[in-house]
KOLFI-258151 format. One line per field, with one value per residue (C-alpha): x, y, z. Coordinates in nm, 2 decimals. Example, Ala and Ser with C-alpha at 12.3 -4.5 7.8 and 13.67 -1.06 7.14 Angstrom:
BEGIN
c1 = 1.23;1.37 $
c2 = -0.45;-0.11 $
c3 = 0.78;0.71 $
This chain:
BEGIN
c1 = -0.01;0.29;0.44;0.10;0.08;0.46;0.42;0.13;0.32;0.63;0.44;0.21;0.55;0.73;0.40;0.41;0.79;0.71;0.47;0.68;0.95;0.73;0.59;0.93;1.04;0.75;0.86;1.19;1.07;0.88;1.19;1.41;1.21;1.16;1.56;1.62;1.39;1.55;1.24;1.44;1.22;0.97;1.23;1.37;0.99;0.98;1.34;1.18;0.88;1.09;1.33;1.01;0.87;1.23;1.25;0.92;1.10;1.48;1.55;1.92;2.04;1.73;1.79;2.16;2.09;1.80;2.04;2.32;2.07;1.93;2.27;2.34;1.97;2.03;2.38;2.19;1.91;2.14;2.38;2.05;1.93;2.27;2.26;1.88;2.00;2.29;2.08;1.83;2.10;2.23;1.87;1.80;2.11;2.04;1.72;1.86;2.12;1.83;1.64;1.93;1.98;1.61;1.66;1.98;1.79;1.49;1.73;1.88;1.57;1.46;1.83;1.74;1.40;1.52;1.79;1.54;1.29;1.57;1.68;1.33;1.27;1.01;1.06;0.71;0.83;1.17;1.04;0.82;1.10;1.30;1.02;1.04;1.41;1.40;1.15;1.39;1.68;1.56;1.59;1.94;2.25;2.47;2.62;2.76;2.44;2.23;2.51;2.47;2.07;2.12;2.34;2.02;1.80;2.03;2.03;1.66;1.61;1.85;1.71;1.35;1.46;1.66;1.33;1.13;1.33;1.38;0.99;0.98;1.22;1.06;0.72;0.93;1.08;0.69;0.56;0.83;0.66;0.35;0.47;0.72;0.44;0.22;0.51;0.52;0.88;0.87;0.68;0.92;1.24;1.14;1.04;1.39;1.58;1.44;1.46;1.82;1.93;1.77;1.93;2.29;2.26;2.15;2.41;2.14;2.26;1.98;1.78;2.00;2.17;1.84;1.71;2.00;1.99;1.58;1.69;1.95;1.71;1.43;1.66;1.73;1.35;1.28;1.51;1.33;1.01;1.11;1.25;0.93;0.71;0.96;0.89;0.53;0.56;0.73;0.48;0.20;0.34;0.41;0.09;-0.12;0.09;0.04;-0.33;-0.37;-0.21;-0.39;-0.10;-0.26;0.00;0.25;-0.02;-0.11;0.25;0.31;-0.01;0.09;0.40;0.23;-0.02;0.29;0.46;0.16;0.05;0.43;0.38;-0.01;-0.12;-0.50;-0.63;-0.34;-0.44;-0.80;-0.76;-0.52;-0.72;-1.03;-0.80;-0.69;-0.99;-1.15;-0.79;-0.86;-1.20;-1.08;-0.78;-1.09;-1.28;-0.97;-0.91;-1.29;-1.24;-0.94;-1.08;-1.41;-1.20;-0.97;-1.26;-1.49;-1.16;-1.12;-1.48;-1.48;-1.15;-1.33;-1.66;-1.47;-1.30;-1.64;-1.59;-1.92;-1.97;-1.63;-1.71;-2.07;-1.84;-1.64;-1.92;-2.09;-1.77;-1.78;-2.12;-1.97;-1.69;-1.91;-2.15;-1.84;-1.74;-2.06;-2.10;-1.76;-1.87 $
c2 = -0.02;0.21;0.19;0.27;0.61;0.69;0.71;0.92;1.19;1.18;1.23;1.54;1.67;1.63;1.83;2.07;2.15;2.12;2.34;2.61;2.57;2.64;2.94;3.05;2.99;3.19;3.50;3.46;3.48;3.80;3.90;3.88;4.06;4.34;4.35;4.38;4.65;4.82;4.82;4.75;4.79;4.57;4.30;4.39;4.30;3.97;3.85;3.90;3.71;3.44;3.39;3.38;3.09;2.95;2.93;2.75;2.44;2.50;2.60;2.71;2.82;3.03;3.22;3.28;3.36;3.63;3.78;3.82;3.99;4.20;4.34;4.42;4.58;4.79;4.93;5.00;5.16;5.37;5.44;5.55;5.79;5.96;6.00;6.15;6.35;6.50;6.55;6.72;6.92;7.02;7.08;7.33;7.51;7.55;7.69;7.90;8.06;8.14;8.29;8.47;8.57;8.69;8.90;9.08;9.19;9.33;9.50;9.66;9.77;9.90;10.11;10.25;10.35;10.50;10.72;10.87;10.91;11.08;11.33;11.44;11.53;11.24;11.11;10.92;10.70;10.68;10.54;10.30;10.17;10.14;9.93;9.67;9.66;9.54;9.29;9.14;9.21;8.98;8.68;8.79;8.69;8.96;9.25;9.48;9.50;9.56;9.83;9.98;10.03;10.13;10.41;10.50;10.47;10.72;10.95;10.93;11.04;11.31;11.44;11.44;11.60;11.85;11.96;11.92;12.18;12.41;12.40;12.51;12.77;12.94;12.90;13.10;13.38;13.47;13.39;13.65;13.95;13.94;13.82;14.15;14.34;14.22;14.25;13.88;13.87;13.56;13.36;13.49;13.42;13.09;12.96;13.11;12.94;12.62;12.63;12.76;12.50;12.24;12.37;12.38;12.02;11.89;12.11;12.28;12.63;12.72;13.01;12.99;13.36;13.50;13.36;13.47;13.79;13.80;13.69;13.94;14.22;14.06;14.10;14.48;14.55;14.37;14.62;14.91;14.76;14.73;15.06;15.21;15.05;15.16;15.52;15.44;15.34;15.65;15.87;15.72;15.79;16.19;16.19;16.08;16.34;16.62;16.54;16.54;16.86;17.01;17.11;17.12;17.24;16.98;16.70;16.78;16.76;16.45;16.28;16.37;16.18;15.88;15.86;15.91;15.58;15.38;15.41;15.35;14.99;14.92;14.97;15.00;14.99;15.27;15.49;15.47;15.53;15.84;16.00;16.00;16.17;16.41;16.52;16.57;16.74;16.98;17.06;17.14;17.37;17.56;17.59;17.74;17.96;18.08;18.15;18.36;18.54;18.63;18.72;18.96;19.12;19.17;19.32;19.54;19.63;19.72;19.94;20.14;20.18;20.33;20.58;20.67;20.52;20.36;20.27;20.09;19.92;19.78;19.68;19.48;19.32;19.23;19.04;18.85;18.71;18.63;18.45;18.23;18.17;18.08;17.83;17.67;17.65;17.48;17.19 $
c3 = 0.01;0.08;-0.26;-0.42;-0.26;-0.37;-0.70;-0.76;-0.55;-0.76;-1.06;-0.93;-0.83;-1.17;-1.33;-1.10;-1.16;-1.54;-1.51;-1.33;-1.55;-1.87;-1.68;-1.63;-2.02;-2.10;-1.88;-2.00;-2.40;-2.28;-2.08;-2.38;-2.58;-2.34;-2.27;-2.66;-2.68;-2.37;-2.17;-1.85;-1.57;-1.76;-1.78;-1.40;-1.30;-1.48;-1.33;-0.99;-1.07;-1.22;-0.89;-0.70;-0.92;-0.94;-0.56;-0.54;-0.72;-0.61;-0.96;-0.83;-1.18;-1.29;-0.98;-1.02;-1.38;-1.32;-0.98;-1.26;-1.48;-1.22;-1.12;-1.49;-1.55;-1.25;-1.36;-1.71;-1.56;-1.34;-1.67;-1.83;-1.56;-1.55;-1.90;-1.86;-1.60;-1.81;-2.09;-1.87;-1.74;-2.10;-2.17;-1.90;-1.90;-2.30;-2.16;-1.93;-2.16;-2.41;-2.15;-2.04;-2.42;-2.40;-2.07;-2.19;-2.54;-2.33;-2.10;-2.38;-2.53;-2.20;-2.18;-2.50;-2.43;-2.05;-2.22;-2.50;-2.21;-2.01;-2.26;-2.33;-1.94;-1.93;-1.58;-1.57;-1.84;-1.69;-1.39;-1.57;-1.71;-1.45;-1.26;-1.57;-1.58;-1.20;-1.25;-1.55;-1.34;-1.00;-1.28;-1.43;-1.18;-1.35;-1.10;-1.38;-1.51;-1.22;-1.15;-1.46;-1.36;-1.04;-1.18;-1.40;-1.12;-0.93;-1.25;-1.28;-0.90;-0.91;-1.26;-1.13;-0.77;-0.96;-1.17;-0.86;-0.72;-0.98;-1.00;-0.63;-0.67;-0.93;-0.74;-0.43;-0.70;-0.79;-0.43;-0.30;-0.49;-0.29;0.04;0.01;-0.06;0.19;0.46;0.55;0.60;0.82;0.59;0.30;0.47;0.57;0.22;0.09;0.38;0.29;-0.11;-0.10;0.14;-0.07;-0.39;-0.24;-0.10;-0.44;-0.64;-0.86;-0.95;-1.15;-0.96;-0.69;-0.75;-0.81;-0.47;-0.26;-0.42;-0.31;0.03;0.09;-0.01;0.17;0.50;0.37;0.33;0.69;0.86;0.71;0.77;1.16;1.14;0.99;1.27;1.53;1.42;1.41;1.77;1.89;1.69;1.85;2.19;2.07;1.93;2.22;2.47;2.22;2.22;2.60;2.63;2.30;2.14;1.81;1.57;1.63;1.71;1.32;1.22;1.40;1.30;0.91;0.96;1.11;0.86;0.60;0.74;0.78;0.42;0.34;0.49;0.45;0.79;0.72;1.06;1.19;0.86;0.95;1.29;1.27;0.96;1.17;1.47;1.21;1.05;1.44;1.48;1.18;1.30;1.65;1.49;1.27;1.62;1.80;1.48;1.49;1.88;1.83;1.50;1.74;2.05;1.80;1.64;1.96;2.13;1.79;1.80;2.15;2.13;1.86;2.05;2.31;2.08;1.95;1.62;1.62;1.26;1.22;1.56;1.41;1.09;1.30;1.51;1.16;1.08;1.39;1.24;0.90;1.07;1.24;0.95;0.72;0.99;1.03;0.65;0.65;0.88 $
């Protein structure tokens, strides 16, 4: 019974081994074609499958053969990957060089645009051009080109500032006429000091001499103005004293002098105030003259009356009436 049971088992193992070998041969055929076509990953995958099949039946020769093949394929794959990396680096380098070439061409065009705009004084365009160039320069590792555009930007900023300062200087020159006429010396001095300082700091010669002349002239005009103010203050005190003591003659002289000075520096309130005062003074003077005339005529009339010259005396008294009527008409 034992012998009958052994023969079928051997036969079964033999059939299984034959099937495994057939499966291996089938894979070897496919592997060979894949290898010849350069399909190394597919051949490698089949090698691992063949090894697994060979291990199940202990087919050492297949295992060793496939392990050797795996080693060769891995070397070939490494070589292929290295060649691919080299090719990729070459492609990237070529692309980089082409891009750099394009960047340089674009920057050169922008340089021409900048120079033309700068010559025309179109600082809006130069500013836009610099911004475009900066975007390109961020992609370019070239110190020399970057330094060139830094110089362009500095040149642009200096020219733009110069134009702005010249414009401001001309504005201050125009403003100085009105400010001087209005005697606004503090405001004018501040503006002149500020613009002159900026022009000197930025080496801008335009309008500088004219502004310095205006500055010097303003200081002189201010001295004259302050001197007039001082004289006006003195005259105001003198007029107050003369008015208090009713020194009408000197009061009128001082008041007229005060008005003349006030008009010279445009002091409207003072002009209004002392014009009214002078008008009142003139009325007071006329009244004083009237009193003097009336007193004189009255004395003359009385003296004539004492002498008996009645008709002439009456004429003198009649003149008093005429003088008074004339005074009233003049009011």
